[in-house]
mmCIF file as Biopython writes it, N, C-alpha, C and O atoms, coordinates in Angstrom:
data_model
#
loop_
_atom_site.group_PDB
_atom_site.id
_atom_site.type_symbol
_atom_site.label_atom_id
_atom_site.label_alt_id
_atom_site.label_comp_id
_atom_site.label_asym_id
_atom_site.label_entity_id
_atom_site.label_seq_id
_atom_site.pdbx_PDB_ins_code
_atom_site.Cartn_x
_atom_site.Cartn_y
_atom_site.Cartn_z
_atom_site.occupancy
_atom_site.B_iso_or_equiv
_atom_site.auth_seq_id
_atom_site.auth_asym_id
_atom_site.pdbx_PDB_model_num
ATOM 1   N N  . MET A ? 1  ? -17.963 91.047 -16.366 1.0 0.0 1  A 1 
ATOM 2   C CA . MET A ? 1  ? -16.799 90.205 -15.480 1.0 0.0 1  A 1 
ATOM 3   C C  . MET A ? 1  ? -16.689 89.733 -16.146 1.0 0.0 1  A 1 
ATOM 4   O O  . MET A ? 1  ? -17.334 89.507 -17.170 1.0 0.0 1  A 1 
ATOM 5   N N  . ALA A ? 2  ? -15.485 89.321 -15.608 1.0 0.0 2  A 1 
ATOM 6   C CA . ALA A ? 2  ? -14.988 87.717 -16.724 1.0 0.0 2  A 1 
ATOM 7   C C  . ALA A ? 2  ? -14.603 86.833 -15.394 1.0 0.0 2  A 1 
ATOM 8   O O  . ALA A ? 2  ? -14.383 87.089 -14.210 1.0 0.0 2  A 1 
ATOM 9   N N  . PHE A ? 3  ? -14.631 85.919 -16.034 1.0 0.0 3  A 1 
ATOM 10  C CA . PHE A ? 3  ? -14.906 84.333 -14.814 1.0 0.0 3  A 1 
ATOM 11  C C  . PHE A ? 3  ? -13.653 83.324 -15.568 1.0 0.0 3  A 1 
ATOM 12  O O  . PHE A ? 3  ? -13.243 83.090 -16.705 1.0 0.0 3  A 1 
ATOM 13  N N  . ALA A ? 4  ? -13.370 82.930 -14.226 1.0 0.0 4  A 1 
ATOM 14  C CA . ALA A ? 4  ? -12.036 81.945 -14.534 1.0 0.0 4  A 1 
ATOM 15  C C  . ALA A ? 4  ? -12.667 80.940 -14.198 1.0 0.0 4  A 1 
ATOM 16  O O  . ALA A ? 4  ? -13.603 81.114 -13.417 1.0 0.0 4  A 1 
ATOM 17  N N  . VAL A ? 5  ? -12.349 79.490 -14.701 1.0 0.0 5  A 1 
ATOM 18  C CA . VAL A ? 5  ? -12.456 78.032 -14.402 1.0 0.0 5  A 1 
ATOM 19  C C  . VAL A ? 5  ? -12.302 77.620 -12.884 1.0 0.0 5  A 1 
ATOM 20  O O  . VAL A ? 5  ? -11.196 77.527 -12.353 1.0 0.0 5  A 1 
ATOM 21  N N  . GLY A ? 6  ? -13.852 77.310 -12.024 1.0 0.0 6  A 1 
ATOM 22  C CA . GLY A ? 6  ? -14.225 76.536 -11.025 1.0 0.0 6  A 1 
ATOM 23  C C  . GLY A ? 6  ? -14.490 78.016 -10.134 1.0 0.0 6  A 1 
ATOM 24  O O  . GLY A ? 6  ? -14.243 78.142 -8.935  1.0 0.0 6  A 1 
ATOM 25  N N  . ALA A ? 7  ? -14.936 78.867 -10.845 1.0 0.0 7  A 1 
ATOM 26  C CA . ALA A ? 7  ? -15.580 80.195 -10.410 1.0 0.0 7  A 1 
ATOM 27  C C  . ALA A ? 7  ? -17.299 80.038 -10.453 1.0 0.0 7  A 1 
ATOM 28  O O  . ALA A ? 7  ? -18.055 79.718 -11.370 1.0 0.0 7  A 1 
ATOM 29  N N  . ALA A ? 8  ? -17.582 80.475 -8.807  1.0 0.0 8  A 1 
ATOM 30  C CA . ALA A ? 8  ? -18.858 79.973 -8.490  1.0 0.0 8  A 1 
ATOM 31  C C  . ALA A ? 8  ? -19.752 80.979 -9.121  1.0 0.0 8  A 1 
ATOM 32  O O  . ALA A ? 8  ? -19.502 82.133 -8.774  1.0 0.0 8  A 1 
ATOM 33  N N  . VAL A ? 9  ? -20.643 80.845 -9.886  1.0 0.0 9  A 1 
ATOM 34  C CA . VAL A ? 9  ? -21.454 81.636 -10.279 1.0 0.0 9  A 1 
ATOM 35  C C  . VAL A ? 9  ? -23.321 81.721 -9.655  1.0 0.0 9  A 1 
ATOM 36  O O  . VAL A ? 9  ? -23.807 81.116 -8.699  1.0 0.0 9  A 1 
ATOM 37  N N  . MET A ? 10 ? -23.916 82.570 -10.496 1.0 0.0 10 A 1 
ATOM 38  C CA . MET A ? 10 ? -25.433 82.843 -10.197 1.0 0.0 10 A 1 
ATOM 39  C C  . MET A ? 10 ? -26.037 83.759 -10.922 1.0 0.0 10 A 1 
ATOM 40  O O  . MET A ? 10 ? -25.582 84.901 -10.991 1.0 0.0 10 A 1 
ATOM 41  N N  . THR A ? 11 ? -27.556 83.241 -11.799 1.0 0.0 11 A 1 
ATOM 42  C CA . THR A ? 11 ? -28.001 83.621 -12.276 1.0 0.0 11 A 1 
ATOM 43  C C  . THR A ? 11 ? -29.189 83.878 -11.656 1.0 0.0 11 A 1 
ATOM 44  O O  . THR A ? 11 ? -29.624 83.127 -10.783 1.0 0.0 11 A 1 
ATOM 45  N N  . GLN A ? 12 ? -30.141 85.519 -12.257 1.0 0.0 12 A 1 
ATOM 46  C CA . GLN A ? 12 ? -31.227 85.382 -11.170 1.0 0.0 12 A 1 
ATOM 47  C C  . GLN A ? 12 ? -32.273 84.843 -13.114 1.0 0.0 12 A 1 
ATOM 48  O O  . GLN A ? 12 ? -32.069 85.135 -14.292 1.0 0.0 12 A 1 
ATOM 49  N N  . ALA A ? 13 ? -33.748 83.628 -12.063 1.0 0.0 13 A 1 
ATOM 50  C CA . ALA A ? 13 ? -34.782 83.471 -13.177 1.0 0.0 13 A 1 
ATOM 51  C C  . ALA A ? 13 ? -35.184 83.907 -13.833 1.0 0.0 13 A 1 
ATOM 52  O O  . ALA A ? 13 ? -35.416 84.893 -13.132 1.0 0.0 13 A 1 
ATOM 53  N N  . LYS A ? 14 ? -35.857 84.343 -15.365 1.0 0.0 14 A 1 
ATOM 54  C CA . LYS A ? 14 ? -36.783 85.156 -15.548 1.0 0.0 14 A 1 
ATOM 55  C C  . LYS A ? 14 ? -37.714 84.932 -14.689 1.0 0.0 14 A 1 
ATOM 56  O O  . LYS A ? 14 ? -37.654 85.642 -13.685 1.0 0.0 14 A 1 
ATOM 57  N N  . SER A ? 15 ? -38.409 84.316 -14.732 1.0 0.0 15 A 1 
ATOM 58  C CA . SER A ? 15 ? -39.645 84.265 -13.657 1.0 0.0 15 A 1 
ATOM 59  C C  . SER A ? 15 ? -39.699 84.484 -11.995 1.0 0.0 15 A 1 
ATOM 60  O O  . SER A ? 15 ? -39.169 83.660 -11.250 1.0 0.0 15 A 1 
ATOM 61  N N  . THR A ? 16 ? -40.100 85.173 -11.698 1.0 0.0 16 A 1 
ATOM 62  C CA . THR A ? 16 ? -40.372 85.453 -9.738  1.0 0.0 16 A 1 
ATOM 63  C C  . THR A ? 16 ? -41.221 84.593 -8.761  1.0 0.0 16 A 1 
ATOM 64  O O  . THR A ? 16 ? -41.399 84.874 -7.576  1.0 0.0 16 A 1 
ATOM 65  N N  . SER A ? 17 ? -41.804 83.334 -9.512  1.0 0.0 17 A 1 
ATOM 66  C CA . SER A ? 17 ? -41.640 82.286 -8.726  1.0 0.0 17 A 1 
ATOM 67  C C  . SER A ? 17 ? -40.631 81.141 -8.623  1.0 0.0 17 A 1 
ATOM 68  O O  . SER A ? 17 ? -40.683 80.269 -7.756  1.0 0.0 17 A 1 
ATOM 69  N N  . ARG A ? 18 ? -39.379 81.252 -9.933  1.0 0.0 18 A 1 
ATOM 70  C CA . ARG A ? 18 ? -37.843 80.415 -9.654  1.0 0.0 18 A 1 
ATOM 71  C C  . ARG A ? 18 ? -36.887 81.287 -8.817  1.0 0.0 18 A 1 
ATOM 72  O O  . ARG A ? 18 ? -36.897 82.517 -8.867  1.0 0.0 18 A 1 
ATOM 73  N N  . ALA A ? 19 ? -36.112 80.604 -8.094  1.0 0.0 19 A 1 
ATOM 74  C CA . ALA A ? 19 ? -34.825 81.043 -6.977  1.0 0.0 19 A 1 
ATOM 75  C C  . ALA A ? 19 ? -33.988 81.300 -8.310  1.0 0.0 19 A 1 
ATOM 76  O O  . ALA A ? 19 ? -34.079 80.917 -9.477  1.0 0.0 19 A 1 
ATOM 77  N N  . PRO A ? 20 ? -33.005 82.250 -7.483  1.0 0.0 20 A 1 
ATOM 78  C CA . PRO A ? 20 ? -31.757 82.039 -8.275  1.0 0.0 20 A 1 
ATOM 79  C C  . PRO A ? 20 ? -31.117 80.915 -8.888  1.0 0.0 20 A 1 
ATOM 80  O O  . PRO A ? 20 ? -31.053 79.985 -8.085  1.0 0.0 20 A 1 
ATOM 81  N N  . ARG A ? 21 ? -30.462 80.560 -10.348 1.0 0.0 21 A 1 
ATOM 82  C CA . ARG A ? 21 ? -29.714 79.644 -10.463 1.0 0.0 21 A 1 
ATOM 83  C C  . ARG A ? 21 ? -27.812 79.371 -10.459 1.0 0.0 21 A 1 
ATOM 84  O O  . ARG A ? 21 ? -26.966 80.018 -11.077 1.0 0.0 21 A 1 
ATOM 85  N N  . THR A ? 22 ? -27.644 78.348 -9.655  1.0 0.0 22 A 1 
ATOM 86  C CA . THR A ? 22 ? -26.243 78.709 -9.669  1.0 0.0 22 A 1 
ATOM 87  C C  . THR A ? 22 ? -25.441 77.706 -9.296  1.0 0.0 22 A 1 
ATOM 88  O O  . THR A ? 22 ? -25.708 76.773 -8.538  1.0 0.0 22 A 1 
ATOM 89  N N  . GLY A ? 23 ? -24.308 77.972 -9.944  1.0 0.0 23 A 1 
ATOM 90  C CA . GLY A ? 23 ? -23.192 76.786 -10.295 1.0 0.0 23 A 1 
ATOM 91  C C  . GLY A ? 23 ? -21.419 77.058 -10.515 1.0 0.0 23 A 1 
ATOM 92  O O  . GLY A ? 23 ? -20.744 77.786 -9.787  1.0 0.0 23 A 1 
ATOM 93  N N  . VAL A ? 24 ? -21.032 76.464 -11.412 1.0 0.0 24 A 1 
ATOM 94  C CA . VAL A ? 24 ? -19.926 76.258 -11.279 1.0 0.0 24 A 1 
ATOM 95  C C  . VAL A ? 24 ? -19.346 76.966 -13.152 1.0 0.0 24 A 1 
ATOM 96  O O  . VAL A ? 24 ? -19.879 76.790 -14.247 1.0 0.0 24 A 1 
ATOM 97  N N  . ILE A ? 25 ? -18.179 77.697 -12.791 1.0 0.0 25 A 1 
ATOM 98  C CA . ILE A ? 25 ? -17.859 77.823 -14.428 1.0 0.0 25 A 1 
ATOM 99  C C  . ILE A ? 25 ? -16.941 76.498 -14.717 1.0 0.0 25 A 1 
ATOM 100 O O  . ILE A ? 25 ? -16.045 76.393 -13.879 1.0 0.0 25 A 1 
ATOM 101 N N  . GLU A ? 26 ? -16.951 75.548 -15.621 1.0 0.0 26 A 1 
ATOM 102 C CA . GLU A ? 26 ? -16.325 74.499 -16.209 1.0 0.0 26 A 1 
ATOM 103 C C  . GLU A ? 26 ? -14.875 74.590 -16.963 1.0 0.0 26 A 1 
ATOM 104 O O  . GLU A ? 26 ? -13.765 74.135 -16.686 1.0 0.0 26 A 1 
ATOM 105 N N  . GLU A ? 27 ? -15.407 75.419 -18.094 1.0 0.0 27 A 1 
ATOM 106 C CA . GLU A ? 27 ? -14.477 75.756 -18.710 1.0 0.0 27 A 1 
ATOM 107 C C  . GLU A ? 27 ? -15.492 77.204 -19.932 1.0 0.0 27 A 1 
ATOM 108 O O  . GLU A ? 27 ? -16.607 77.502 -20.361 1.0 0.0 27 A 1 
ATOM 109 N N  . VAL A ? 28 ? -13.660 77.729 -19.944 1.0 0.0 28 A 1 
ATOM 110 C CA . VAL A ? 28 ? -14.030 78.789 -20.392 1.0 0.0 28 A 1 
ATOM 111 C C  . VAL A ? 28 ? -13.563 79.022 -22.226 1.0 0.0 28 A 1 
ATOM 112 O O  . VAL A ? 28 ? -12.472 78.969 -22.795 1.0 0.0 28 A 1 
ATOM 113 N N  . LEU A ? 29 ? -14.640 79.226 -22.610 1.0 0.0 29 A 1 
ATOM 114 C CA . LEU A ? 29 ? -14.803 78.544 -24.297 1.0 0.0 29 A 1 
ATOM 115 C C  . LEU A ? 29 ? -14.390 80.010 -25.055 1.0 0.0 29 A 1 
ATOM 116 O O  . LEU A ? 29 ? -13.802 79.647 -26.074 1.0 0.0 29 A 1 
ATOM 117 N N  . ARG A ? 30 ? -14.420 81.377 -25.037 1.0 0.0 30 A 1 
ATOM 118 C CA . ARG A ? 30 ? -14.023 83.067 -24.888 1.0 0.0 30 A 1 
ATOM 119 C C  . ARG A ? 30 ? -13.744 83.783 -24.222 1.0 0.0 30 A 1 
ATOM 120 O O  . ARG A ? 30 ? -14.703 83.967 -23.472 1.0 0.0 30 A 1 
ATOM 121 N N  . GLY A ? 31 ? -12.918 84.419 -23.956 1.0 0.0 31 A 1 
ATOM 122 C CA . GLY A ? 31 ? -13.099 85.406 -23.215 1.0 0.0 31 A 1 
ATOM 123 C C  . GLY A ? 31 ? -13.737 86.772 -24.031 1.0 0.0 31 A 1 
ATOM 124 O O  . GLY A ? 31 ? -14.470 86.791 -25.020 1.0 0.0 31 A 1 
ATOM 125 N N  . ASP A ? 32 ? -13.275 87.704 -23.373 1.0 0.0 32 A 1 
ATOM 126 C CA . ASP A ? 32 ? -13.436 89.689 -23.305 1.0 0.0 32 A 1 
ATOM 127 C C  . ASP A ? 32 ? -12.845 89.411 -24.920 1.0 0.0 32 A 1 
ATOM 128 O O  . ASP A ? 32 ? -11.884 88.783 -25.365 1.0 0.0 32 A 1 
ATOM 129 N N  . PRO A ? 33 ? -14.181 90.394 -25.667 1.0 0.0 33 A 1 
ATOM 130 C CA . PRO A ? 33 ? -15.139 91.196 -25.063 1.0 0.0 33 A 1 
ATOM 131 C C  . PRO A ? 33 ? -16.364 90.773 -25.073 1.0 0.0 33 A 1 
ATOM 132 O O  . PRO A ? 33 ? -17.221 91.602 -24.768 1.0 0.0 33 A 1 
ATOM 133 N N  . THR A ? 34 ? -16.808 89.356 -25.428 1.0 0.0 34 A 1 
ATOM 134 C CA . THR A ? 34 ? -17.748 89.127 -25.111 1.0 0.0 34 A 1 
ATOM 135 C C  . THR A ? 34 ? -17.922 87.443 -25.129 1.0 0.0 34 A 1 
ATOM 136 O O  . THR A ? 34 ? -18.110 86.636 -26.040 1.0 0.0 34 A 1 
ATOM 137 N N  . PRO A ? 35 ? -17.788 87.339 -23.875 1.0 0.0 35 A 1 
ATOM 138 C CA . PRO A ? 35 ? -17.167 85.950 -23.001 1.0 0.0 35 A 1 
ATOM 139 C C  . PRO A ? 35 ? -18.150 84.884 -23.337 1.0 0.0 35 A 1 
ATOM 140 O O  . PRO A ? 35 ? -19.291 85.157 -23.709 1.0 0.0 35 A 1 
ATOM 141 N N  . ARG A ? 36 ? -17.582 83.338 -23.171 1.0 0.0 36 A 1 
ATOM 142 C CA . ARG A ? 36 ? -19.145 82.451 -23.351 1.0 0.0 36 A 1 
ATOM 143 C C  . ARG A ? 36 ? -18.822 81.351 -22.476 1.0 0.0 36 A 1 
ATOM 144 O O  . ARG A ? 36 ? -17.629 81.264 -22.186 1.0 0.0 36 A 1 
ATOM 145 N N  . TYR A ? 37 ? -19.285 80.840 -22.187 1.0 0.0 37 A 1 
ATOM 146 C CA . TYR A ? 37 ? -18.629 80.090 -20.926 1.0 0.0 37 A 1 
ATOM 147 C C  . TYR A ? 37 ? -19.278 78.557 -20.687 1.0 0.0 37 A 1 
ATOM 148 O O  . TYR A ? 37 ? -20.428 78.633 -21.119 1.0 0.0 37 A 1 
ATOM 149 N N  . ARG A ? 38 ? -19.038 77.227 -20.195 1.0 0.0 38 A 1 
ATOM 150 C CA . ARG A ? 38 ? -19.735 76.170 -19.788 1.0 0.0 38 A 1 
ATOM 151 C C  . ARG A ? 38 ? -19.231 75.522 -18.699 1.0 0.0 38 A 1 
ATOM 152 O O  . ARG A ? 38 ? -18.186 74.958 -18.377 1.0 0.0 38 A 1 
ATOM 153 N N  . ILE A ? 39 ? -20.985 75.940 -17.932 1.0 0.0 39 A 1 
ATOM 154 C CA . ILE A ? 39 ? -21.300 76.021 -16.611 1.0 0.0 39 A 1 
ATOM 155 C C  . ILE A ? 39 ? -21.981 74.454 -16.355 1.0 0.0 39 A 1 
ATOM 156 O O  . ILE A ? 39 ? -22.760 74.084 -17.234 1.0 0.0 39 A 1 
ATOM 157 N N  . ARG A ? 40 ? -21.779 73.687 -15.417 1.0 0.0 40 A 1 
ATOM 158 C CA . ARG A ? 40 ? -22.164 73.203 -14.723 1.0 0.0 40 A 1 
ATOM 159 C C  . ARG A ? 40 ? -23.235 73.957 -13.527 1.0 0.0 40 A 1 
ATOM 160 O O  . ARG A ? 40 ? -22.723 74.988 -13.091 1.0 0.0 40 A 1 
ATOM 161 N N  . TRP A ? 41 ? -24.542 73.660 -12.950 1.0 0.0 41 A 1 
ATOM 162 C CA . TRP A ? 41 ? -25.341 74.046 -12.778 1.0 0.0 41 A 1 
ATOM 163 C C  . TRP A ? 41 ? -24.961 73.120 -11.355 1.0 0.0 41 A 1 
ATOM 164 O O  . TRP A ? 41 ? -24.164 72.187 -11.256 1.0 0.0 41 A 1 
ATOM 165 N N  . ASP A ? 42 ? -25.750 73.679 -10.411 1.0 0.0 42 A 1 
ATOM 166 C CA . ASP A ? 42 ? -26.271 73.262 -8.958  1.0 0.0 42 A 1 
ATOM 167 C C  . ASP A ? 42 ? -26.401 71.407 -9.064  1.0 0.0 42 A 1 
ATOM 168 O O  . ASP A ? 42 ? -25.720 70.453 -8.689  1.0 0.0 42 A 1 
ATOM 169 N N  . ASP A ? 43 ? -27.881 71.644 -9.907  1.0 0.0 43 A 1 
ATOM 170 C CA . ASP A ? 43 ? -29.145 70.614 -10.127 1.0 0.0 43 A 1 
ATOM 171 C C  . ASP A ? 43 ? -28.204 69.690 -11.139 1.0 0.0 43 A 1 
ATOM 172 O O  . ASP A ? 43 ? -28.814 68.620 -11.121 1.0 0.0 43 A 1 
ATOM 173 N N  . GLY A ? 44 ? -27.080 69.512 -11.995 1.0 0.0 44 A 1 
ATOM 174 C CA . GLY A ? 44 ? -26.153 68.476 -12.599 1.0 0.0 44 A 1 
ATOM 175 C C  . GLY A ? 44 ? -26.397 69.064 -13.997 1.0 0.0 44 A 1 
ATOM 176 O O  . GLY A ? 44 ? -25.650 68.679 -14.897 1.0 0.0 44 A 1 
ATOM 177 N N  . HIS A ? 45 ? -27.193 69.798 -14.229 1.0 0.0 45 A 1 
ATOM 178 C CA . HIS A ? 45 ? -28.055 70.122 -16.202 1.0 0.0 45 A 1 
ATOM 179 C C  . HIS A ? 45 ? -25.891 71.066 -16.451 1.0 0.0 45 A 1 
ATOM 180 O O  . HIS A ? 45 ? -25.208 71.798 -15.734 1.0 0.0 45 A 1 
ATOM 181 N N  . GLU A ? 46 ? -25.745 70.602 -17.437 1.0 0.0 46 A 1 
ATOM 182 C CA . GLU A ? 46 ? -24.510 71.754 -17.954 1.0 0.0 46 A 1 
ATOM 183 C C  . GLU A ? 46 ? -25.247 72.593 -19.454 1.0 0.0 46 A 1 
ATOM 184 O O  . GLU A ? 46 ? -25.904 72.097 -20.370 1.0 0.0 46 A 1 
ATOM 185 N N  . SER A ? 47 ? -24.953 73.564 -19.295 1.0 0.0 47 A 1 
ATOM 186 C CA . SER A ? 47 ? -24.964 74.763 -20.173 1.0 0.0 47 A 1 
ATOM 187 C C  . SER A ? 47 ? -23.926 75.628 -20.626 1.0 0.0 47 A 1 
ATOM 188 O O  . SER A ? 47 ? -23.088 76.052 -19.829 1.0 0.0 47 A 1 
ATOM 189 N N  . THR A ? 48 ? -23.900 76.013 -22.178 1.0 0.0 48 A 1 
ATOM 190 C CA . THR A ? 48 ? -22.982 77.194 -22.640 1.0 0.0 48 A 1 
ATOM 191 C C  . THR A ? 48 ? -23.915 78.358 -22.544 1.0 0.0 48 A 1 
ATOM 192 O O  . THR A ? 48 ? -25.114 78.409 -22.818 1.0 0.0 48 A 1 
ATOM 193 N N  . VAL A ? 49 ? -23.175 79.206 -22.134 1.0 0.0 49 A 1 
ATOM 194 C CA . VAL A ? 49 ? -23.724 81.119 -21.858 1.0 0.0 49 A 1 
ATOM 195 C C  . VAL A ? 49 ? -23.142 81.738 -22.622 1.0 0.0 49 A 1 
ATOM 196 O O  . VAL A ? 49 ? -22.266 81.000 -23.073 1.0 0.0 49 A 1 
ATOM 197 N N  . THR A ? 50 ? -23.091 82.661 -23.052 1.0 0.0 50 A 1 
ATOM 198 C CA . THR A ? 50 ? -23.349 83.965 -23.378 1.0 0.0 50 A 1 
ATOM 199 C C  . THR A ? 50 ? -23.524 84.923 -22.856 1.0 0.0 50 A 1 
ATOM 200 O O  . THR A ? 50 ? -23.913 85.812 -23.614 1.0 0.0 50 A 1 
ATOM 201 N N  . PRO A ? 51 ? -23.358 85.344 -21.294 1.0 0.0 51 A 1 
ATOM 202 C CA . PRO A ? 51 ? -24.306 86.460 -20.518 1.0 0.0 51 A 1 
ATOM 203 C C  . PRO A ? 51 ? -24.139 87.416 -21.074 1.0 0.0 51 A 1 
ATOM 204 O O  . PRO A ? 51 ? -23.042 87.824 -21.455 1.0 0.0 51 A 1 
ATOM 205 N N  . ALA A ? 52 ? -25.781 88.256 -21.309 1.0 0.0 52 A 1 
ATOM 206 C CA . ALA A ? 52 ? -25.585 89.514 -21.110 1.0 0.0 52 A 1 
ATOM 207 C C  . ALA A ? 52 ? -25.246 90.358 -20.444 1.0 0.0 52 A 1 
ATOM 208 O O  . ALA A ? 52 ? -25.223 89.917 -19.295 1.0 0.0 52 A 1 
ATOM 209 N N  . SER A ? 53 ? -24.805 91.867 -20.479 1.0 0.0 53 A 1 
ATOM 210 C CA . SER A ? 53 ? -24.383 92.420 -19.121 1.0 0.0 53 A 1 
ATOM 211 C C  . SER A ? 53 ? -25.276 92.497 -18.019 1.0 0.0 53 A 1 
ATOM 212 O O  . SER A ? 53 ? -26.487 92.706 -17.936 1.0 0.0 53 A 1 
ATOM 213 N N  . GLY A ? 54 ? -24.222 92.237 -17.052 1.0 0.0 54 A 1 
ATOM 214 C CA . GLY A ? 54 ? -24.770 91.996 -15.351 1.0 0.0 54 A 1 
ATOM 215 C C  . GLY A ? 54 ? -25.841 90.759 -15.115 1.0 0.0 54 A 1 
ATOM 216 O O  . GLY A ? 54 ? -26.418 90.598 -14.040 1.0 0.0 54 A 1 
ATOM 217 N N  . THR A ? 55 ? -26.038 89.851 -16.345 1.0 0.0 55 A 1 
ATOM 218 C CA . THR A ? 55 ? -26.898 88.655 -16.049 1.0 0.0 55 A 1 
ATOM 219 C C  . THR A ? 55 ? -26.065 87.718 -15.275 1.0 0.0 55 A 1 
ATOM 220 O O  . THR A ? 55 ? -26.873 87.214 -14.495 1.0 0.0 55 A 1 
ATOM 221 N N  . LEU A ? 56 ? -24.962 87.222 -15.056 1.0 0.0 56 A 1 
ATOM 222 C CA . LEU A ? 56 ? -24.163 86.760 -14.544 1.0 0.0 56 A 1 
ATOM 223 C C  . LEU A ? 56 ? -23.657 87.442 -13.676 1.0 0.0 56 A 1 
ATOM 224 O O  . LEU A ? 56 ? -23.313 88.612 -13.840 1.0 0.0 56 A 1 
ATOM 225 N N  . GLN A ? 57 ? -23.512 86.601 -12.321 1.0 0.0 57 A 1 
ATOM 226 C CA . GLN A ? 57 ? -22.498 86.706 -11.390 1.0 0.0 57 A 1 
ATOM 227 C C  . GLN A ? 57 ? -21.996 86.133 -10.375 1.0 0.0 57 A 1 
ATOM 228 O O  . GLN A ? 57 ? -22.289 84.938 -10.409 1.0 0.0 57 A 1 
ATOM 229 N N  . PRO A ? 58 ? -21.186 86.482 -9.206  1.0 0.0 58 A 1 
ATOM 230 C CA . PRO A ? 58 ? -20.087 85.740 -8.324  1.0 0.0 58 A 1 
ATOM 231 C C  . PRO A ? 58 ? -21.588 85.449 -7.417  1.0 0.0 58 A 1 
ATOM 232 O O  . PRO A ? 58 ? -22.564 86.083 -7.017  1.0 0.0 58 A 1 
ATOM 233 N N  . LYS A ? 59 ? -20.938 83.788 -7.399  1.0 0.0 59 A 1 
ATOM 234 C CA . LYS A ? 59 ? -22.421 83.738 -6.394  1.0 0.0 59 A 1 
ATOM 235 C C  . LYS A ? 59 ? -21.599 84.139 -4.471  1.0 0.0 59 A 1 
ATOM 236 O O  . LYS A ? 59 ? -20.510 83.821 -3.992  1.0 0.0 59 A 1 
ATOM 237 N N  . PRO A ? 60 ? -22.782 84.937 -3.890  1.0 0.0 60 A 1 
ATOM 238 C CA . PRO A ? 60 ? -22.221 85.532 -2.744  1.0 0.0 60 A 1 
ATOM 239 C C  . PRO A ? 60 ? -21.607 84.093 -1.693  1.0 0.0 60 A 1 
ATOM 240 O O  . PRO A ? 60 ? -22.024 82.937 -1.772  1.0 0.0 60 A 1 
ATOM 241 N N  . ARG A ? 61 ? -20.537 84.606 -0.760  1.0 0.0 61 A 1 
ATOM 242 C CA . ARG A ? 61 ? -19.994 83.632 -0.226  1.0 0.0 61 A 1 
ATOM 243 C C  . ARG A ? 61 ? -21.283 83.635 1.338   1.0 0.0 61 A 1 
ATOM 244 O O  . ARG A ? 61 ? -21.580 84.783 1.670   1.0 0.0 61 A 1 
ATOM 245 N N  . ARG A ? 62 ? -21.704 82.938 1.866   1.0 0.0 62 A 1 
ATOM 246 C CA . ARG A ? 62 ? -21.784 82.673 3.123   1.0 0.0 62 A 1 
ATOM 247 C C  . ARG A ? 62 ? -21.052 83.423 3.915   1.0 0.0 62 A 1 
ATOM 248 O O  . ARG A ? 62 ? -19.832 83.255 3.924   1.0 0.0 62 A 1 
ATOM 249 N N  . ALA A ? 63 ? -21.671 84.414 4.748   1.0 0.0 63 A 1 
ATOM 250 C CA . ALA A ? 63 ? -20.859 84.813 6.152   1.0 0.0 63 A 1 
ATOM 251 C C  . ALA A ? 63 ? -20.369 83.918 7.073   1.0 0.0 63 A 1 
ATOM 252 O O  . ALA A ? 63 ? -21.256 83.385 7.739   1.0 0.0 63 A 1 
ATOM 253 N N  . ARG A ? 64 ? -19.434 83.637 7.283   1.0 0.0 64 A 1 
ATOM 254 C CA . ARG A ? 64 ? -19.099 83.158 8.582   1.0 0.0 64 A 1 
ATOM 255 C C  . ARG A ? 64 ? -19.756 83.044 10.317  1.0 0.0 64 A 1 
ATOM 256 O O  . ARG A ? 64 ? -19.586 84.150 10.831  1.0 0.0 64 A 1 
ATOM 257 N N  . ALA A ? 65 ? -20.351 82.176 11.202  1.0 0.0 65 A 1 
ATOM 258 C CA . ALA A ? 65 ? -20.767 83.065 12.003  1.0 0.0 65 A 1 
ATOM 259 C C  . ALA A ? 65 ? -19.673 83.506 12.916  1.0 0.0 65 A 1 
ATOM 260 O O  . ALA A ? 65 ? -18.524 83.076 12.807  1.0 0.0 65 A 1 
ATOM 261 N N  . LYS A ? 66 ? -20.047 84.368 13.815  1.0 0.0 66 A 1 
ATOM 262 C CA . LYS A ? 66 ? -18.906 85.043 15.078  1.0 0.0 66 A 1 
ATOM 263 C C  . LYS A ? 66 ? -18.968 84.049 16.272  1.0 0.0 66 A 1 
ATOM 264 O O  . LYS A ? 66 ? -19.940 83.686 16.935  1.0 0.0 66 A 1 
ATOM 265 N N  . PRO A ? 67 ? -17.405 83.647 16.371  1.0 0.0 67 A 1 
ATOM 266 C CA . PRO A ? 67 ? -17.747 82.919 17.834  1.0 0.0 67 A 1 
ATOM 267 C C  . PRO A ? 67 ? -18.094 84.021 18.946  1.0 0.0 67 A 1 
ATOM 268 O O  . PRO A ? 67 ? -17.999 85.246 19.033  1.0 0.0 67 A 1 
ATOM 269 N N  . ARG A ? 68 ? -18.549 82.951 19.764  1.0 0.0 68 A 1 
ATOM 270 C CA . ARG A ? 68 ? -19.555 83.059 20.718  1.0 0.0 68 A 1 
ATOM 271 C C  . ARG A ? 68 ? -18.379 83.881 22.054  1.0 0.0 68 A 1 
ATOM 272 O O  . ARG A ? 68 ? -17.468 83.134 22.410  1.0 0.0 68 A 1 
ATOM 273 N N  . PRO A ? 69 ? -18.399 84.808 22.496  1.0 0.0 69 A 1 
ATOM 274 C CA . PRO A ? 69 ? -17.226 85.083 23.575  1.0 0.0 69 A 1 
ATOM 275 C C  . PRO A ? 69 ? -17.265 84.305 25.019  1.0 0.0 69 A 1 
ATOM 276 O O  . PRO A ? 69 ? -18.394 84.194 25.495  1.0 0.0 69 A 1 
ATOM 277 N N  . ALA A ? 70 ? -16.486 83.907 25.565  1.0 0.0 70 A 1 
ATOM 278 C CA . ALA A ? 70 ? -16.014 82.836 26.829  1.0 0.0 70 A 1 
ATOM 279 C C  . ALA A ? 70 ? -17.455 83.954 28.199  1.0 0.0 70 A 1 
ATOM 280 O O  . ALA A ? 70 ? -17.517 85.173 28.362  1.0 0.0 70 A 1 
ATOM 281 N N  . ARG A ? 71 ? -17.974 83.286 28.597  1.0 0.0 71 A 1 
ATOM 282 C CA . ARG A ? 71 ? -18.448 83.374 29.978  1.0 0.0 71 A 1 
ATOM 283 C C  . ARG A ? 71 ? -17.752 83.177 30.687  1.0 0.0 71 A 1 
ATOM 284 O O  . ARG A ? 71 ? -18.055 83.225 31.879  1.0 0.0 71 A 1 
#
C-alpha cells in the first residue's frame, strides 16, 4: 500500500510488551514498487522507513459517538 504526505500510519512493535507506534508521513523518498518514507512518530522522533509487506498500515480513525435521541 502506498501512502502520501500527511497520511497517519501505524506499525506494530516487534515486542508484545510495547504498544503500536503511530506517526505521520513527512516525505515520500521513493514510490512503488519499493516505497521509502520519512515518518515523524508521535513521540517526536523521525525515521526513514522502507516497510516490508504489511508492516506499515493506515492509522485507524476513531469512531464518532452517535448522538443520543431526545427524550
